[in-house]
PyMOL CGO cylinders between C-alpha atoms (Angstrom):
from pymol import cmd
from pymol.cgo import CYLINDER

trace = [
    CYLINDER, -1.44, 39.26, -10.64, -0.05, 42.78, -11.33, 0.3, 1, 1, 1, 1, 1, 1,
    CYLINDER, -0.05, 42.78, -11.33, 3.29, 42.94, -14.15, 0.3, 1, 1, 1, 1, 1, 1,
    CYLINDER, 3.29, 42.94, -14.15, 5.12, 46.46, -12.44, 0.3, 1, 1, 1, 1, 1, 1,
    CYLINDER, 5.12, 46.46, -12.44, 7.00, 46.88, -15.87, 0.3, 1, 1, 1, 1, 1, 1,
    CYLINDER, 7.00, 46.88, -15.87, 3.73, 47.30, -17.75, 0.3, 1, 1, 1, 1, 1, 1,
    CYLINDER, 3.73, 47.30, -17.75, 3.25, 50.80, -15.15, 0.3, 1, 1, 1, 1, 1, 1,
    CYLINDER, 3.25, 50.80, -15.15, 5.79, 52.73, -16.10, 0.3, 1, 1, 1, 1, 1, 1,
    CYLINDER, 5.79, 52.73, -16.10, 4.43, 56.32, -16.18, 0.3, 1, 1, 1, 1, 1, 1,
    CYLINDER, 4.43, 56.32, -16.18, 5.23, 60.04, -15.01, 0.3, 1, 1, 1, 1, 1, 1,
    CYLINDER, 5.23, 60.04, -15.01, 5.28, 61.18, -12.26, 0.3, 1, 1, 1, 1, 1, 1,
    CYLINDER, 5.28, 61.18, -12.26, 2.79, 63.27, -10.32, 0.3, 1, 1, 1, 1, 1, 1,
    CYLINDER, 2.79, 63.27, -10.32, 5.26, 66.24, -10.55, 0.3, 1, 1, 1, 1, 1, 1,
    CYLINDER, 5.26, 66.24, -10.55, 6.21, 65.82, -14.23, 0.3, 1, 1, 1, 1, 1, 1,
    CYLINDER, 6.21, 65.82, -14.23, 6.87, 69.73, -16.30, 0.3, 1, 1, 1, 1, 1, 1,
    CYLINDER, 6.87, 69.73, -16.30, 7.58, 68.65, -19.59, 0.3, 1, 1, 1, 1, 1, 1,
    CYLINDER, 7.58, 68.65, -19.59, 8.59, 72.11, -20.43, 0.3, 1, 1, 1, 1, 1, 1,
    CYLINDER, 8.59, 72.11, -20.43, 9.35, 75.29, -17.76, 0.3, 1, 1, 1, 1, 1, 1,
    CYLINDER, 9.35, 75.29, -17.76, 10.78, 78.44, -18.75, 0.3, 1, 1, 1, 1, 1, 1,
    CYLINDER, 10.78, 78.44, -18.75, 11.64, 80.77, -16.24, 0.3, 1, 1, 1, 1, 1, 1,
    CYLINDER, 11.64, 80.77, -16.24, 13.45, 84.17, -18.27, 0.3, 1, 1, 1, 1, 1, 1,
    CYLINDER, 13.45, 84.17, -18.27, 14.23, 87.36, -15.67, 0.3, 1, 1, 1, 1, 1, 1,
    CYLINDER, 14.23, 87.36, -15.67, 15.65, 90.65, -17.28, 0.3, 1, 1, 1, 1, 1, 1,
    CYLINDER, 15.65, 90.65, -17.28, 17.02, 94.09, -15.55, 0.3, 1, 1, 1, 1, 1, 1,
    CYLINDER, 17.02, 94.09, -15.55, 17.24, 96.87, -17.68, 0.3, 1, 1, 1, 1, 1, 1,
    CYLINDER, 17.24, 96.87, -17.68, 18.22, 100.39, -16.98, 0.3, 1, 1, 1, 1, 1, 1,
    CYLINDER, 18.22, 100.39, -16.98, 16.32, 102.71, -18.94, 0.3, 1, 1, 1, 1, 1, 1,
    CYLINDER, 16.32, 102.71, -18.94, 18.79, 104.99, -21.22, 0.3, 1, 1, 1, 1, 1, 1,
    CYLINDER, 18.79, 104.99, -21.22, 16.34, 108.10, -21.04, 0.3, 1, 1, 1, 1, 1, 1,
    CYLINDER, 16.34, 108.10, -21.04, 18.49, 111.48, -20.24, 0.3, 1, 1, 1, 1, 1, 1,
    CYLINDER, 18.49, 111.48, -20.24, 15.82, 114.39, -20.30, 0.3, 1, 1, 1, 1, 1, 1,
    CYLINDER, 15.82, 114.39, -20.30, 17.19, 117.88, -20.42, 0.3, 1, 1, 1, 1, 1, 1,
    CYLINDER, 17.19, 117.88, -20.42, 16.56, 119.87, -17.06, 0.3, 1, 1, 1, 1, 1, 1,
    CYLINDER, 16.56, 119.87, -17.06, 17.55, 119.37, -13.76, 0.3, 1, 1, 1, 1, 1, 1,
    CYLINDER, 17.55, 119.37, -13.76, 13.97, 118.33, -12.19, 0.3, 1, 1, 1, 1, 1, 1,
    CYLINDER, 13.97, 118.33, -12.19, 13.38, 116.61, -15.57, 0.3, 1, 1, 1, 1, 1, 1,
    CYLINDER, 13.38, 116.61, -15.57, 16.76, 114.59, -14.92, 0.3, 1, 1, 1, 1, 1, 1,
    CYLINDER, 16.76, 114.59, -14.92, 15.87, 113.95, -11.50, 0.3, 1, 1, 1, 1, 1, 1,
    CYLINDER, 15.87, 113.95, -11.50, 12.24, 112.66, -12.13, 0.3, 1, 1, 1, 1, 1, 1,
    CYLINDER, 12.24, 112.66, -12.13, 12.70, 111.06, -15.21, 0.3, 1, 1, 1, 1, 1, 1,
    CYLINDER, 12.70, 111.06, -15.21, 16.00, 109.68, -15.03, 0.3, 1, 1, 1, 1, 1, 1,
    CYLINDER, 16.00, 109.68, -15.03, 17.70, 106.82, -13.61, 0.3, 1, 1, 1, 1, 1, 1,
    CYLINDER, 17.70, 106.82, -13.61, 14.66, 104.57, -13.85, 0.3, 1, 1, 1, 1, 1, 1,
    CYLINDER, 14.66, 104.57, -13.85, 15.36, 100.34, -13.54, 0.3, 1, 1, 1, 1, 1, 1,
    CYLINDER, 15.36, 100.34, -13.54, 13.20, 97.91, -15.41, 0.3, 1, 1, 1, 1, 1, 1,
    CYLINDER, 13.20, 97.91, -15.41, 12.80, 94.29, -14.15, 0.3, 1, 1, 1, 1, 1, 1,
    CYLINDER, 12.80, 94.29, -14.15, 10.92, 91.68, -15.72, 0.3, 1, 1, 1, 1, 1, 1,
    CYLINDER, 10.92, 91.68, -15.72, 10.47, 88.15, -15.63, 0.3, 1, 1, 1, 1, 1, 1,
    CYLINDER, 10.47, 88.15, -15.63, 8.76, 85.92, -17.65, 0.3, 1, 1, 1, 1, 1, 1,
    CYLINDER, 8.76, 85.92, -17.65, 7.10, 82.26, -16.70, 0.3, 1, 1, 1, 1, 1, 1,
    CYLINDER, 7.10, 82.26, -16.70, 6.07, 79.43, -18.62, 0.3, 1, 1, 1, 1, 1, 1,
    CYLINDER, 6.07, 79.43, -18.62, 5.49, 76.05, -17.59, 0.3, 1, 1, 1, 1, 1, 1,
    CYLINDER, 5.49, 76.05, -17.59, 3.44, 73.01, -19.39, 0.3, 1, 1, 1, 1, 1, 1,
    CYLINDER, 3.44, 73.01, -19.39, 0.65, 71.17, -16.54, 0.3, 1, 1, 1, 1, 1, 1,
    CYLINDER, 0.65, 71.17, -16.54, 1.68, 68.10, -14.74, 0.3, 1, 1, 1, 1, 1, 1,
    CYLINDER, 1.68, 68.10, -14.74, -0.38, 64.84, -15.79, 0.3, 1, 1, 1, 1, 1, 1,
    CYLINDER, -0.38, 64.84, -15.79, -3.91, 64.15, -14.45, 0.3, 1, 1, 1, 1, 1, 1,
    CYLINDER, -3.91, 64.15, -14.45, -5.09, 60.90, -13.18, 0.3, 1, 1, 1, 1, 1, 1,
    CYLINDER, -5.09, 60.90, -13.18, -8.47, 59.66, -14.08, 0.3, 1, 1, 1, 1, 1, 1,
    CYLINDER, -8.47, 59.66, -14.08, -10.63, 57.95, -11.50, 0.3, 1, 1, 1, 1, 1, 1,
    CYLINDER, -10.63, 57.95, -11.50, -13.48, 55.78, -10.49, 0.3, 1, 1, 1, 1, 1, 1,
    CYLINDER, -13.48, 55.78, -10.49, -14.96, 54.29, -7.96, 0.3, 1, 1, 1, 1, 1, 1,
    CYLINDER, -14.96, 54.29, -7.96, -14.46, 50.50, -9.59, 0.3, 1, 1, 1, 1, 1, 1,
    CYLINDER, -14.46, 50.50, -9.59, -10.12, 51.73, -10.55, 0.3, 1, 1, 1, 1, 1, 1,
    CYLINDER, -10.12, 51.73, -10.55, -8.51, 53.67, -12.64, 0.3, 1, 1, 1, 1, 1, 1,
    CYLINDER, -8.51, 53.67, -12.64, -10.96, 53.29, -16.63, 0.3, 1, 1, 1, 1, 1, 1,
    CYLINDER, -10.96, 53.29, -16.63, -9.19, 51.86, -19.41, 0.3, 1, 1, 1, 1, 1, 1,
    CYLINDER, -9.19, 51.86, -19.41, -8.59, 54.21, -22.11, 0.3, 1, 1, 1, 1, 1, 1,
    CYLINDER, -8.59, 54.21, -22.11, -10.28, 53.41, -25.48, 0.3, 1, 1, 1, 1, 1, 1,
    CYLINDER, -10.28, 53.41, -25.48, -8.37, 55.98, -27.27, 0.3, 1, 1, 1, 1, 1, 1,
    CYLINDER, -8.37, 55.98, -27.27, -6.14, 59.34, -27.14, 0.3, 1, 1, 1, 1, 1, 1,
    CYLINDER, -6.14, 59.34, -27.14, -8.36, 61.37, -24.77, 0.3, 1, 1, 1, 1, 1, 1,
    CYLINDER, -8.36, 61.37, -24.77, -6.22, 64.48, -25.56, 0.3, 1, 1, 1, 1, 1, 1,
    CYLINDER, -6.22, 64.48, -25.56, -8.13, 67.42, -27.72, 0.3, 1, 1, 1, 1, 1, 1,
    CYLINDER, -8.13, 67.42, -27.72, -6.21, 70.40, -29.78, 0.3, 1, 1, 1, 1, 1, 1,
    CYLINDER, -6.21, 70.40, -29.78, -7.01, 73.95, -29.50, 0.3, 1, 1, 1, 1, 1, 1,
    CYLINDER, -7.01, 73.95, -29.50, -6.96, 77.12, -26.89, 0.3, 1, 1, 1, 1, 1, 1,
    CYLINDER, -6.96, 77.12, -26.89, -7.77, 75.77, -23.21, 0.3, 1, 1, 1, 1, 1, 1,
    CYLINDER, -7.77, 75.77, -23.21, -10.08, 78.86, -23.58, 0.3, 1, 1, 1, 1, 1, 1,
    CYLINDER, -10.08, 78.86, -23.58, -12.51, 77.36, -25.58, 0.3, 1, 1, 1, 1, 1, 1,
    CYLINDER, -12.51, 77.36, -25.58, -12.41, 73.88, -23.86, 0.3, 1, 1, 1, 1, 1, 1,
    CYLINDER, -12.41, 73.88, -23.86, -13.78, 75.05, -20.29, 0.3, 1, 1, 1, 1, 1, 1,
    CYLINDER, -13.78, 75.05, -20.29, -16.72, 72.71, -20.29, 0.3, 1, 1, 1, 1, 1, 1,
    CYLINDER, -16.72, 72.71, -20.29, -18.81, 75.85, -19.52, 0.3, 1, 1, 1, 1, 1, 1,
    CYLINDER, -18.81, 75.85, -19.52, -21.22, 75.27, -22.79, 0.3, 1, 1, 1, 1, 1, 1,
    CYLINDER, -21.22, 75.27, -22.79, -24.09, 72.36, -21.97, 0.3, 1, 1, 1, 1, 1, 1,
    CYLINDER, -24.09, 72.36, -21.97, -27.16, 70.79, -23.99, 0.3, 1, 1, 1, 1, 1, 1,
    CYLINDER, -27.16, 70.79, -23.99, -29.08, 69.37, -21.17, 0.3, 1, 1, 1, 1, 1, 1,
    CYLINDER, -29.08, 69.37, -21.17, -26.71, 67.53, -18.85, 0.3, 1, 1, 1, 1, 1, 1,
    CYLINDER, -26.71, 67.53, -18.85, -23.80, 66.99, -21.81, 0.3, 1, 1, 1, 1, 1, 1,
    CYLINDER, -23.80, 66.99, -21.81, -20.88, 68.79, -21.82, 0.3, 1, 1, 1, 1, 1, 1,
    CYLINDER, -20.88, 68.79, -21.82, -20.22, 70.28, -24.98, 0.3, 1, 1, 1, 1, 1, 1,
    CYLINDER, -20.22, 70.28, -24.98, -16.69, 71.39, -24.88, 0.3, 1, 1, 1, 1, 1, 1,
    CYLINDER, -16.69, 71.39, -24.88, -14.87, 69.44, -22.30, 0.3, 1, 1, 1, 1, 1, 1,
    CYLINDER, -14.87, 69.44, -22.30, -10.97, 70.05, -21.71, 0.3, 1, 1, 1, 1, 1, 1,
    CYLINDER, -10.97, 70.05, -21.71, -10.72, 66.37, -22.44, 0.3, 1, 1, 1, 1, 1, 1,
    CYLINDER, -10.72, 66.37, -22.44, -12.46, 63.67, -25.13, 0.3, 1, 1, 1, 1, 1, 1,
    CYLINDER, -12.46, 63.67, -25.13, -14.72, 62.64, -22.00, 0.3, 1, 1, 1, 1, 1, 1,
    CYLINDER, -14.72, 62.64, -22.00, -15.58, 59.25, -24.09, 0.3, 1, 1, 1, 1, 1, 1,
    CYLINDER, -15.58, 59.25, -24.09, -12.51, 58.13, -24.40, 0.3, 1, 1, 1, 1, 1, 1,
    CYLINDER, -12.51, 58.13, -24.40, -12.66, 56.16, -21.10, 0.3, 1, 1, 1, 1, 1, 1,
    CYLINDER, -12.66, 56.16, -21.10, -14.40, 53.14, -19.95, 0.3, 1, 1, 1, 1, 1, 1,
    CYLINDER, -14.40, 53.14, -19.95, -14.84, 51.85, -16.61, 0.3, 1, 1, 1, 1, 1, 1,
    CYLINDER, -14.84, 51.85, -16.61, -13.99, 48.70, -14.89, 0.3, 1, 1, 1, 1, 1, 1,
    CYLINDER, -13.99, 48.70, -14.89, -16.59, 46.39, -14.39, 0.3, 1, 1, 1, 1, 1, 1,
    CYLINDER, -16.59, 46.39, -14.39, -16.15, 45.67, -10.97, 0.3, 1, 1, 1, 1, 1, 1,
    CYLINDER, -16.15, 45.67, -10.97, -13.42, 46.97, -8.37, 0.3, 1, 1, 1, 1, 1, 1,
    CYLINDER, -13.42, 46.97, -8.37, -11.67, 43.43, -8.12, 0.3, 1, 1, 1, 1, 1, 1,
    CYLINDER, -11.67, 43.43, -8.12, -10.34, 44.00, -11.95, 0.3, 1, 1, 1, 1, 1, 1,
    CYLINDER, -10.34, 44.00, -11.95, -6.83, 45.10, -12.25, 0.3, 1, 1, 1, 1, 1, 1,
    CYLINDER, -6.83, 45.10, -12.25, -6.58, 47.97, -14.10, 0.3, 1, 1, 1, 1, 1, 1,
    CYLINDER, -6.58, 47.97, -14.10, -4.12, 47.93, -17.23, 0.3, 1, 1, 1, 1, 1, 1,
    CYLINDER, -4.12, 47.93, -17.23, -3.69, 51.81, -17.04, 0.3, 1, 1, 1, 1, 1, 1,
    CYLINDER, -3.69, 51.81, -17.04, -0.99, 53.42, -15.24, 0.3, 1, 1, 1, 1, 1, 1,
    CYLINDER, -0.99, 53.42, -15.24, -1.41, 56.23, -12.51, 0.3, 1, 1, 1, 1, 1, 1,
    CYLINDER, -1.41, 56.23, -12.51, -0.61, 59.41, -14.35, 0.3, 1, 1, 1, 1, 1, 1,
    CYLINDER, -0.61, 59.41, -14.35, -1.30, 59.58, -17.87, 0.3, 1, 1, 1, 1, 1, 1,
    CYLINDER, -1.30, 59.58, -17.87, 1.65, 61.85, -19.92, 0.3, 1, 1, 1, 1, 1, 1,
    CYLINDER, 1.65, 61.85, -19.92, -0.76, 62.82, -22.94, 0.3, 1, 1, 1, 1, 1, 1,
    CYLINDER, -0.76, 62.82, -22.94, -3.23, 64.41, -20.58, 0.3, 1, 1, 1, 1, 1, 1,
    CYLINDER, -3.23, 64.41, -20.58, -1.95, 67.42, -18.62, 0.3, 1, 1, 1, 1, 1, 1,
    CYLINDER, -1.95, 67.42, -18.62, -3.15, 70.36, -16.56, 0.3, 1, 1, 1, 1, 1, 1,
    CYLINDER, -3.15, 70.36, -16.56, -3.37, 73.41, -19.16, 0.3, 1, 1, 1, 1, 1, 1,
    CYLINDER, -3.37, 73.41, -19.16, -0.47, 75.18, -19.38, 0.3, 1, 1, 1, 1, 1, 1,
    CYLINDER, -0.47, 75.18, -19.38, 0.66, 78.13, -16.97, 0.3, 1, 1, 1, 1, 1, 1,
    CYLINDER, 0.66, 78.13, -16.97, 1.63, 81.50, -17.95, 0.3, 1, 1, 1, 1, 1, 1,
    CYLINDER, 1.63, 81.50, -17.95, 2.50, 85.13, -16.40, 0.3, 1, 1, 1, 1, 1, 1,
    CYLINDER, 2.50, 85.13, -16.40, 4.61, 88.15, -16.76, 0.3, 1, 1, 1, 1, 1, 1,
    CYLINDER, 4.61, 88.15, -16.76, 5.82, 90.38, -14.29, 0.3, 1, 1, 1, 1, 1, 1,
    CYLINDER, 5.82, 90.38, -14.29, 7.10, 93.66, -14.27, 0.3, 1, 1, 1, 1, 1, 1,
    CYLINDER, 7.10, 93.66, -14.27, 8.93, 96.23, -11.81, 0.3, 1, 1, 1, 1, 1, 1,
    CYLINDER, 8.93, 96.23, -11.81, 10.01, 99.58, -11.81, 0.3, 1, 1, 1, 1, 1, 1,
    CYLINDER, 10.01, 99.58, -11.81, 12.19, 101.29, -9.69, 0.3, 1, 1, 1, 1, 1, 1,
    CYLINDER, 12.19, 101.29, -9.69, 14.57, 104.33, -8.67, 0.3, 1, 1, 1, 1, 1, 1,
    CYLINDER, 14.57, 104.33, -8.67, 16.37, 105.96, -6.15, 0.3, 1, 1, 1, 1, 1, 1,
    CYLINDER, 16.37, 105.96, -6.15, 16.52, 109.48, -5.32, 0.3, 1, 1, 1, 1, 1, 1,
    CYLINDER, 16.52, 109.48, -5.32, 19.29, 111.05, -3.36, 0.3, 1, 1, 1, 1, 1, 1,
    CYLINDER, 19.29, 111.05, -3.36, 17.65, 113.39, -0.54, 0.3, 1, 1, 1, 1, 1, 1,
    CYLINDER, 17.65, 113.39, -0.54, 21.25, 113.71, 0.98, 0.3, 1, 1, 1, 1, 1, 1,
    CYLINDER, 21.25, 113.71, 0.98, 24.65, 112.24, 1.57, 0.3, 1, 1, 1, 1, 1, 1,
    CYLINDER, 24.65, 112.24, 1.57, 23.78, 108.91, 3.28, 0.3, 1, 1, 1, 1, 1, 1,
    CYLINDER, 23.78, 108.91, 3.28, 19.74, 109.23, 2.92, 0.3, 1, 1, 1, 1, 1, 1,
    CYLINDER, 19.74, 109.23, 2.92, 18.09, 107.85, -0.71, 0.3, 1, 1, 1, 1, 1, 1,
    CYLINDER, 18.09, 107.85, -0.71, 14.45, 107.60, -1.15, 0.3, 1, 1, 1, 1, 1, 1,
    CYLINDER, 14.45, 107.60, -1.15, 13.61, 104.77, -3.31, 0.3, 1, 1, 1, 1, 1, 1,
    CYLINDER, 13.61, 104.77, -3.31, 10.61, 104.37, -5.00, 0.3, 1, 1, 1, 1, 1, 1,
    CYLINDER, 10.61, 104.37, -5.00, 9.06, 100.98, -6.43, 0.3, 1, 1, 1, 1, 1, 1,
    CYLINDER, 9.06, 100.98, -6.43, 5.84, 99.97, -8.85, 0.3, 1, 1, 1, 1, 1, 1,
    CYLINDER, 5.84, 99.97, -8.85, 5.46, 96.14, -8.75, 0.3, 1, 1, 1, 1, 1, 1,
    CYLINDER, 5.46, 96.14, -8.75, 2.97, 94.62, -11.69, 0.3, 1, 1, 1, 1, 1, 1,
    CYLINDER, 2.97, 94.62, -11.69, 1.83, 90.53, -10.52, 0.3, 1, 1, 1, 1, 1, 1,
    CYLINDER, 1.83, 90.53, -10.52, 0.35, 89.29, -13.78, 0.3, 1, 1, 1, 1, 1, 1,
    CYLINDER, 0.35, 89.29, -13.78, 1.12, 92.07, -15.96, 0.3, 1, 1, 1, 1, 1, 1,
    CYLINDER, 1.12, 92.07, -15.96, -1.23, 90.65, -18.88, 0.3, 1, 1, 1, 1, 1, 1,
    CYLINDER, -1.23, 90.65, -18.88, -3.92, 89.61, -16.45, 0.3, 1, 1, 1, 1, 1, 1,
    CYLINDER, -3.92, 89.61, -16.45, -4.10, 86.41, -18.66, 0.3, 1, 1, 1, 1, 1, 1,
    CYLINDER, -4.10, 86.41, -18.66, -6.03, 83.52, -16.50, 0.3, 1, 1, 1, 1, 1, 1,
    CYLINDER, -6.03, 83.52, -16.50, -4.17, 80.38, -15.73, 0.3, 1, 1, 1, 1, 1, 1,
    CYLINDER, -4.17, 80.38, -15.73, -7.11, 77.56, -15.72, 0.3, 1, 1, 1, 1, 1, 1,
    CYLINDER, -7.11, 77.56, -15.72, -7.03, 74.99, -12.96, 0.3, 1, 1, 1, 1, 1, 1,
    CYLINDER, -7.03, 74.99, -12.96, -6.96, 70.92, -13.58, 0.3, 1, 1, 1, 1, 1, 1,
    CYLINDER, -6.96, 70.92, -13.58, -10.52, 69.72, -14.56, 0.3, 1, 1, 1, 1, 1, 1,
    CYLINDER, -10.52, 69.72, -14.56, -12.84, 67.52, -13.03, 0.3, 1, 1, 1, 1, 1, 1,
    CYLINDER, -12.84, 67.52, -13.03, -10.88, 63.66, -13.34, 0.3, 1, 1, 1, 1, 1, 1,
    CYLINDER, -10.88, 63.66, -13.34, -13.72, 61.61, -11.30, 0.3, 1, 1, 1, 1, 1, 1,
    CYLINDER, -13.72, 61.61, -11.30, -15.53, 59.58, -14.32, 0.3, 1, 1, 1, 1, 1, 1,
    CYLINDER, -15.53, 59.58, -14.32, -18.11, 58.99, -11.88, 0.3, 1, 1, 1, 1, 1, 1,
    CYLINDER, -18.11, 58.99, -11.88, -19.13, 62.37, -11.56, 0.3, 1, 1, 1, 1, 1, 1,
    CYLINDER, -19.13, 62.37, -11.56, -20.28, 63.34, -15.29, 0.3, 1, 1, 1, 1, 1, 1,
    CYLINDER, -20.28, 63.34, -15.29, -21.35, 66.80, -14.39, 0.3, 1, 1, 1, 1, 1, 1,
    CYLINDER, -21.35, 66.80, -14.39, -18.09, 68.10, -13.89, 0.3, 1, 1, 1, 1, 1, 1,
    CYLINDER, -18.09, 68.10, -13.89, -15.82, 65.45, -15.60, 0.3, 1, 1, 1, 1, 1, 1,
    CYLINDER, -15.82, 65.45, -15.60, -13.54, 67.24, -17.86, 0.3, 1, 1, 1, 1, 1, 1,
    CYLINDER, -13.54, 67.24, -17.86, -15.08, 70.69, -17.18, 0.3, 1, 1, 1, 1, 1, 1,
    CYLINDER, -15.08, 70.69, -17.18, -12.41, 73.33, -15.58, 0.3, 1, 1, 1, 1, 1, 1,
    CYLINDER, -12.41, 73.33, -15.58, -13.89, 75.28, -12.74, 0.3, 1, 1, 1, 1, 1, 1,
    CYLINDER, -13.89, 75.28, -12.74, -11.10, 77.52, -11.50, 0.3, 1, 1, 1, 1, 1, 1,
    CYLINDER, -11.10, 77.52, -11.50, -8.41, 79.78, -12.98, 0.3, 1, 1, 1, 1, 1, 1,
    CYLINDER, -8.41, 79.78, -12.98, -5.96, 82.29, -11.20, 0.3, 1, 1, 1, 1, 1, 1,
    CYLINDER, -5.96, 82.29, -11.20, -3.83, 85.03, -12.31, 0.3, 1, 1, 1, 1, 1, 1,
    CYLINDER, -3.83, 85.03, -12.31, -5.31, 88.52, -12.03, 0.3, 1, 1, 1, 1, 1, 1,
    CYLINDER, -5.31, 88.52, -12.03, -3.16, 91.59, -12.05, 0.3, 1, 1, 1, 1, 1, 1,
    CYLINDER, -3.16, 91.59, -12.05, -1.98, 92.69, -9.02, 0.3, 1, 1, 1, 1, 1, 1,
    CYLINDER, -1.98, 92.69, -9.02, -0.09, 96.17, -8.73, 0.3, 1, 1, 1, 1, 1, 1,
    CYLINDER, -0.09, 96.17, -8.73, 1.82, 97.35, -5.62, 0.3, 1, 1, 1, 1, 1, 1,
    CYLINDER, 1.82, 97.35, -5.62, 3.70, 100.80, -5.39, 0.3, 1, 1, 1, 1, 1, 1,
    CYLINDER, 3.70, 100.80, -5.39, 6.01, 101.32, -2.30, 0.3, 1, 1, 1, 1, 1, 1,
    CYLINDER, 6.01, 101.32, -2.30, 8.26, 104.05, -1.24, 0.3, 1, 1, 1, 1, 1, 1,
    CYLINDER, 8.26, 104.05, -1.24, 11.23, 103.41, 1.47, 0.3, 1, 1, 1, 1, 1, 1,
    CYLINDER, 11.23, 103.41, 1.47, 14.01, 105.49, 2.77, 0.3, 1, 1, 1, 1, 1, 1,
    CYLINDER, 14.01, 105.49, 2.77, 17.47, 103.86, 2.78, 0.3, 1, 1, 1, 1, 1, 1,
    CYLINDER, 17.47, 103.86, 2.78, 20.03, 104.96, 4.90, 0.3, 1, 1, 1, 1, 1, 1,
]
cmd.load_cgo(trace, "trace")
């Protein structure tokens, strides 16, 4: 009864674009004076930029995957489409068009929809990490290495996946999670 050629779709792990860029730079700042040169000169910066599109979403319902009436994708920044504004029980700013789906009439109807929708994806994730590092010579074979790391330097949130269960109208199209808080760490170690 099911024509499998019609069910061609993207994988649950598909990420259309993923950019990872790393850079290392030794600061060329050379101050005058022995103490200033020891303290301020010779620092090395390491940066890491990561930008990746989200994985595709799958809309569910107890009767099976609902039918798409139209393209559910909405344009605009994810921060403006969190589903946090409501009028009674109606979500005013859902992440995607929540009226674009029609539930199947019963659980015995075969759905024409693929498992994952290529046009409907988790929000894009971005991150910038930065490390500053310097080695101070103490003796002939003894060095002090000082390192400072900043993970999530811009302190920008990466929003999680929206609710995709059509039967749960309170969370359908609503983003309830975010990650990406800034974390800073300093360390010193003796290398011999």
